N, C-alpha and C positions, 0 to 999 in steps of 0.2 A: 726568588724571582727569575723567570726564564731569560736566557740570553737573547737580546734582540737579533733579528736576522741580518740587520745592517747597522753599522759596518761589522765585518766578521771579528771574532775575538782574537784570531791569530791568522797568519798567512796560510793560504789554502792551496792544496793541489788542484790541478785542473778538474779532476773528478769531484772534489769537494766544492769548487766554484759552481759547477753545473748542478750539483745537489742543492746549493743555495738558490740557484736560479729557479728550480722547480718548487722549492719551498716558498720563496717569495711569491711566485706566480700562483701557487695553490691558495695561499691565505688572502691574496688581494684580488683574484680574478673577478669574483662576484661584485665587489665594491668598485671595480674599475670598468665594468662592462658598459655603463652608460656613457662615460667619456669616450671609450673606444668606439662604440656604435655611432655616436654623434659625429666623431671624427671621420669614420669611414663613409657615412652618409654624405658628409660635406665634400668628401673627395669625389663623390659621384654627382655632385650638384649640377654641372652642365648637362650630363646625360639624363638625369632625372627631369630637368626642364624640357629637354628636347623630346623625350618620350611623352611627357604630359601634353606638350604642344603638338604632337604628331609629326614632328620634324625628323626626317631620316638621319640616323647617326652616321657621322663621318669621322675619319681620323683627324684629331685635333680640331674638330668642328669645321673642317674645310676652310680654316682661316677666318671664320666668322668672329668679329670683335666681341659679340655678346658671349660666345662660347669661351673666349679667352678671359673675359672679365669674370664670368661665373667660375671658371677654373681657378683664377687667382684668388677670388673670395673663398672658395672651397678649400684651397690649399692653406690659406691663413687660418681658417677655422680648424682645420685638421691639425696644424702645428700647435694651436692654442690648446686643443683638447689633449694632445699628446703631452704637452708641458704640464697641464693640470693632472693628467694621469700619473706621470712620473712623480710629481710632488705628493700625490695621494699615496702612491705605492711606497715611497720612501717613508712617509709618515706611518703607514701600517707596519712596515718592516722595523722601524725604530720604536714602535709603540707610542708615537706622539703624533697621531693623525690630526691634521688641521681641518677646519670646517670647510664646506664646499665654497662658501663665499671667499674665504681667505685663499683657498687653492686657486680659484679662478682669477682673483685679483693679482696674486703673485705671478701666475702664469702670464697674465696680460702685461704686467710690469716688465717681465723678462722676455717678452715676445720679440722686441726689436733685436736683442742680442741673439736670440735663437734663430731669427731670420738671417742674421749675419752669418751664423755658423752654417746654416743651410746654403747660403750663397758661396761659402768657402768650398763646400762639397761640389756645387755646380761649376765653380771656377776650376777645380782640380780636374773634373771630367772634361770640361771644355778645353782646357790647356792640353790634355792628352790628345783630344780630337784634332786640335789645330796643328800641333807639332807633327802628329801622324800624317795629316794632310800635306804639311810642308815637305815631309820626307818623300811622300809619293810624288809631289810636284817636282822636286829637285832631281830625284833619281829617274823619273819618267817611267817607273815600273807600276804595274797594277797593284791595287791594295791587297789582292789575294796572292801576290807573289810571295813565295817562302822567305826570300831575303827581306822584303818589307815587313812581313809579319815578325820575323826574327828581330829586326831592328826595333820594331814597335814594342815587343815584349821586353827586350833587354834594356833598351835606353829609356823607354817611356813607361812601360807597364810596371816595372819593379818599383820605381818611385811612387807611382800611384797606389800600388799594393801596400807599400810601407805606410803611406799617409792614411789609408783606409781605417786602420785601427785608432790612431789618435783623433782623427776627425769624428769617428763614431763615438768615442769616449768624451769628446768635447761637449756633447749634449748635457750630461749631468754636471759637468764643470760649470756650464752656463746656468742651468736651471736650478741646481742645488747649492752651488757655491758662489753664484752671482758674478762670475767672471765675464769679461767681454769676449767676443769671438776669437780675436787673435791671441789674447791672453790665455783663453781656454785651450786653444790649439797648442801653444807653447808649453803650457802646463802638462798637457797630456803627452806631448813628445817627451817631456821629462819623466813622466810616469812609466812610459813603455820602454824607455832606454834600459836595455839589459833584460827586459821581460816581454819584448815584442812577440816572440814565438809563442809564449804562454798565452798572452792575451788574444792573439790572432787565432790560435788553435781553439780556444774556448768560444770565441765569436763564430768561427766557422762551424764547429760542432752544433752550436745553438741554431744557426741558420739551416743546417742540414736537417735538424729535427723539424723545423717549420716546413721545409720543402717536402719532406716525406709525408707530413700531416696533410699538406695540400693535395699531394698526389693520391693518397689513400682516400681522402674525403671525395675527391673528384671521381675516383673509380667507383666508390660505393654509390654515389648519386647516379652515375651512368647505369649501374646494375639495377638500381631501384626503378629508374625510368624505363628500362627495357622490360623489367618484370611487370611494370604497370601497363605495358602494351602500347607505349608511345611509338608511333610509326616513324616519325622523324625525330630521332633522338638528338641529332645535331641542332635542329631548330629549337627544340625544347631546352636543350642545354644553353643555347645562346640567350634565350629569354630569361633563364634562371641564373645566368652568370653574375649579374649585378647583385642579386639577393644573396647568392652564395658567397660572393666576394665580401659583402658587408659582414656576414656572419663569421666567416673565417678571419677577416680583419679584426673584428671585435674581440676575438680570442687571441689573435697573433700580436696585436699591439701591446697588451699587458705582458706577454711573454718576451717580446723584444725589449721592453722597458726593464723587466726583471733581469734579463741577460746583461744588458749594459750596466745596470745598477750593481749587480754582483761582481762583475769584472772590475768596475771602477773602484768599488770599495776595497777589493783585495789588493789592487795595485796601489791605492793610497796608503793602505796599512803597510805594505811592503816597503814602498819608497820612503814614506815619511818616517816610518819606524827606523829604517836604516839611516836616514839623515839625522834623526835624533840621536842615535847611537854614536854617529861620527862626531856630532857636536859635543856630546858628553865626554867622549874620549879626548877630544881636543882640549876641552876645559880642564880635564884631569891632568893633562900634560903641562899645562901652564903653571 
């Protein structure tokens, strides 16, 4: 019987973790495309409505309450789809896939905790902005002043950078292990202790792959439009941005899920395996 892709059979190197990411992504992409596409379309819900109604698009809807309401609904649907996607991907990787009905019901049941985890993300970002603004106000220096930037990076940026990894890994802790937002964050802080560089390096390399893919696809689309004789490439590109974004996102979301899943599984195996060894060693000494 073949070894399941998740969790790994043994602790992995960074290269092996990334290999697991691509293997999970490869076997689950087709089956996860529908969830990812629906999620990406939901994320464009206010813009789709405005385009259909012939209303000019503005940044943040120009403060229109309808735009804000549609954005909030779309964001919730997107989170729900990503939760169902990760549950499906985990089922495929373990060889124990759930039915669509069960995936969606489980995703809906865990959605409040997932929303809480997302709010932790937003609070971390907002805290950084508020403290940075406070530093600017107290010092009287401009935000672009090198001293202010240095203070922001050292005093504020480093803690936010450190929290980025456990906050990212809190998603599977909530969706797969049923933990609450704060419990998931504390648990992932425990997982990354002593392995933060490994996990962050793997995450960074994975996101670099996505950025390169985005740039390459955008460049190819530009070349194709130019070859097709489009006079105003910028205008055509703007019109195609939403469609291209949905297509790229439908592929990117399963990759991001596979990336988080592979790193989370490796860290769990390393940390909990080490904890088990310590407990056994302690019992042997008694």
